[in-house]
N, C-alpha and C positions, 0 to 999 in steps of 0.2 A: 139195701143201700138207699139213703135218702137223696133227694134231688140236689141238695147243697154239696154233699160229698162228691157226687158224680160230676157236678159242674166244676168243682174245685180241681178234680183230677184232669178234666179237659183243659182247663186254663194252664195247669202245670205242664201238660203235654205240649200245648201250643207254644208256651214260653220256651221250653227246652228245644222245640223244633226251630224256633227263630234263632236261638243261640247257636245251634249247630249249623244252620244255614248261613249265619253271619260269619262263623269261623271258616266254613267251607269257601265262601266267596272271598274272604280275606286272603286265604292262602292259595287259592286256585283262580287267580285273576285271568289267566290266559285260556280258560275254557271257552270255546267258541259258541256258548249258548246264545242264541239269537242270530247267529251268522252261520248256520248249518247249510249244507247243500240241500236244495229243495225249498229254502225260504225265498219268497218272491221279493225282489228288490228292483224297482224301476226308478231311474233318476233321469230327468230331462232338465231343460233349462230352468224353468220356474216351478217344477213339480217333482216331488219325491213320493213314491208309494212303497211301503214296506209291509209285507204280510208274512209273518214267521210261521208258516204252516207246519214245517217239519219240527220246529222247536215245540209248537203246541201239541203235536202228536206225541212226542217223546215225554213231555211233562205230564200229559194225560195218562200215559201208560204207567209212569212212575207213581203218580198220585193214586191211580186205581189199584196198583199193587199194594201200596201202603194201607189203603182202606180195606183191601181184602185181608191183609194180615191182621189189622185191628178188629175186623168183624168176626174172625174165627174165635170160637169159644171152646 
């Protein structure tokens, strides 16, 4: 397999991934991604701090699982 065909397949996969993500977010607007329990949100008078730690952990697990499936031969 040449480098160009490998690179082409990667770009097709990334494009399809973006299409599916767009469709997913279009139809499932009420998913609380970014507002999960465990996300740190502090709001004071002139200060707002938001750290989505739970959301980042869940996304990391999902992305790791996807790469695990893609890495299997």
